[in-house]
C-alpha positions, -999 to 999 in steps of 0.1 A, spaced: -405 479 550 -368 479 545 -352 489 512 -343 453 504 -378 442 511 -392 470 490 -370 458 461 -385 423 464 -421 436 466 -414 460 437 -403 431 416 -433 410 425 -459 437 421 -443 447 388 -446 411 376 -482 410 387 -488 443 369 -474 429 337 -494 397 339 -527 416 346 -519 438 316 -517 407 294 -550 395 309 -566 428 300 -551 431 265 -555 395 252 -580 372 268 -604 399 282 -604 429 258 -587 414 227 -571 448 219 -557 449 184 -561 481 165 -557 482 127 -533 511 129 -499 502 144 -495 535 161 -530 534 178 -523 498 187 -490 508 203 -507 536 223 -535 513 235 -511 486 246 -488 512 262 -517 527 282 -530 494 295 -495 480 304 -484 513 319 -515 517 341 -514 481 353 -477 481 362 -475 517 375 -507 517 396 -501 482 411 -465 489 421 -473 524 436 -506 513 450 -491 483 469 -465 505 485 -492 530 495 -513 502 510 -484 491 531 -484 525 548 -520 519 559 -528 555 554 -557 564 530 -542 597 518 -509 582 510 -525 552 492 -546 576 470 -517 598 462 -495 568 452 -523 553 431 -528 585 412 -491 590 407 -486 554 395 -517 557 372 -505 589 356 -468 579 352 -478 545 338 -503 560 314 -480 588 301 -449 565 300 -468 536 284 -484 557 257 -454 579 248 -428 551 252 -445 525 230 -455 552 205 -420 565 202 -407 530 200 -431 521 172 -423 553 153 -386 545 154 -393 509 145 -412 519 114 -387 546 104 -355 526 108 -362 495 87 -380 478 115 -349 473 137 -359 456 169 -336 478 190 -360 507 183 -387 490 202 -363 483 231 -357 521 232 -395 525 235 -397 501 264 -367 518 280 -386 552 279 -416 534 294 -396 520 323 -380 554 328 -414 571 332 -425 545 357 -393 550 377 -397 588 376 -433 585 389 -420 565 418 -395 593 426 -418 623 422 -438 616 453 -408 620 475 -402 655 462 -365 646 458 -344 650 427 -322 623 439 -351 598 442 -363 609 407 -328 602 393 -325 568 410 -360 559 399 -353 570 363 -320 550 362 -337 519 377 -367 521 353 -345 527 323 -323 496 330 -354 475 339 -371 486 307 -342 476 286 -336 442 302 -373 435 305 -379 442 268 -349 420 259 -364 392 280 -398 398 263 -383 396 229 -363 365 237 -393 347 251 -415 357 221 -388 344 197 -380 312 216 -413 298 227 -437 283 201 -468 292 221 -478 328 213 -503 333 241 -480 319 268 -450 338 255 -468 371 256 -481 364 291 -446 354 303 -430 383 284 -453 409 300 -447 394 334 -409 395 330 -411 430 317 -429 442 348 -406 422 371 -374 437 356 -388 472 358 -399 467 394 -367 449 404 -343 477 392 -365 505 405 -361 489 439 -325 478 434 -309 512 426 -317 528 460 -303 498 477 -271 502 457 -270 539 464 -273 534 502 -251 503 506 -226 496 478 -220 532 468 -224 546 503 -239 577 487 -269 581 509 -277 576 546 -309 559 559 -334 560 587 -349 527 599 -377 522 624 -365 495 649 -392 497 676 -419 471 677 -452 480 661 -468 486 627 -438 505 613 -410 482 625 -385 477 597 -397 508 577 -367 523 560 -361 555 540 -332 571 522 -319 604 533 -322 617 498 -332 653 505 -316 681 524 -343 679 550 -362 647 560 -394 652 581 -406 628 607 -441 626 621 -476 613 617 -487 639 591 -493 621 557 -468 645 541 -439 635 562 -410 617 546 -409 592 575 -446 587 583 -452 573 618 -490 570 615 -508 558 646 -477 558 669 -483 570 704 -470 605 713 -458 613 678 -467 649 667 -479 657 631 -444 673 625 -423 658 652 -387 661 641 -364 666 611 -330 654 600 -311 680 580 -279 675 560 -255 703 570 -217 709 564 -209 693 597 -230 662 590 -266 651 596 -284 670 623 -316 659 640 -338 685 657 -371 685 674 -401 704 661 -431 720 679 -416 712 714 -420 675 707 -400 650 729 -368 639 711 -341 615 725 -308 603 710 -291 573 725 -313 577 756 -306 614 762 -331 642 756 -320 667 730 -333 697 711 -309 691 683 -278 670 678 -252 660 651 -258 623 643 -232 595 642 -238 563 622 -256 539 646 -273 565 667 -308 557 679 -334 584 677 -366 582 699 -396 602 686 -426 595 708 -432 558 708 -409 551 678 -372 543 679 -353 550 647 -318 539 637 -296 563 618 -270 550 593 -247 573 575 -240 565 538 -222 532 537 -226 528 575 
C-alpha cells in the first residue's frame, strides 16, 4: 500500500486497538488494582499490546506472507507491552511525585507512543525509520492523551468517555506514526521512494529509501518484498545511495530493466521505471 494509505490504515487500526483495549480493561476484565502503580502497569500492558499488535499485525497481514506477519505481530506485541508498562508507570510516578499535575501523565502517554513508534521502525533495520517512528509516536501520544483527558473531563458518561478516549488515543498514535514518513518523503523531500506500479497483488506498495541499501526480491527479509511475483529472485536487485545519487543494480544474474532497457546497474533519475521480473517499480527522488 502507498505511504498515504498506510497512514490512514495506521490511524484506523490504532483506533481499533484503543477500543479493544477498553473492552478488555473495563467490560470484560474489570481491571482495577488497589495499588496505583500496579494499576498503571496493568492498564499500560493491555493498551500497549492491543494497539501495538493490531497496528503491526494488520500491516503484516497486508503483505500476505506468514513470516512477515509473525515478525510484525511479535514486534508490535513487545513494543506495546514494554512501552505501555514503562510509559504509564513513569507517568504515574511523576503524577504522584509532582502534586498530581496532569501534565505528568501526558509525559507517560508520550513515552508510550514513542515506544510504539520505535517498534514500528525497528523491523526495517533503519535508524531513520526508528527516528521517524519515534517522532510520530511521541507527537501522537501527546495529542492522544490530551484528547483522552479532554473527553474524560467534558463528557458526563464515564464508560463512554473512557471508550472514546482510548479510541482517540490509539487513532492519534497511529495517525502520526503514519504521517511523519509521508512528510519526510513529500513535504520535506528528505527521502526518496520506490512504488510498485505493475498490476497484481503488490500494486501501489510503496517504501521509503530510508537506508543506504534497499533490497528488492521475494525473500521475506527484503525491504521491498515482491512475494509471489513471476520471475522475481529471492534477492533480485538493490538500490544503493551513493555520492553520485541512487544506483540500482541487479543481483544473482537476475533480469533488470530501467525505462525499457536491460541494465546491470544504473544511476537513477526521479521518475525512472525499474522492471524486476514481473514487477514494475517507480523511483522517486526525495521531493520528486
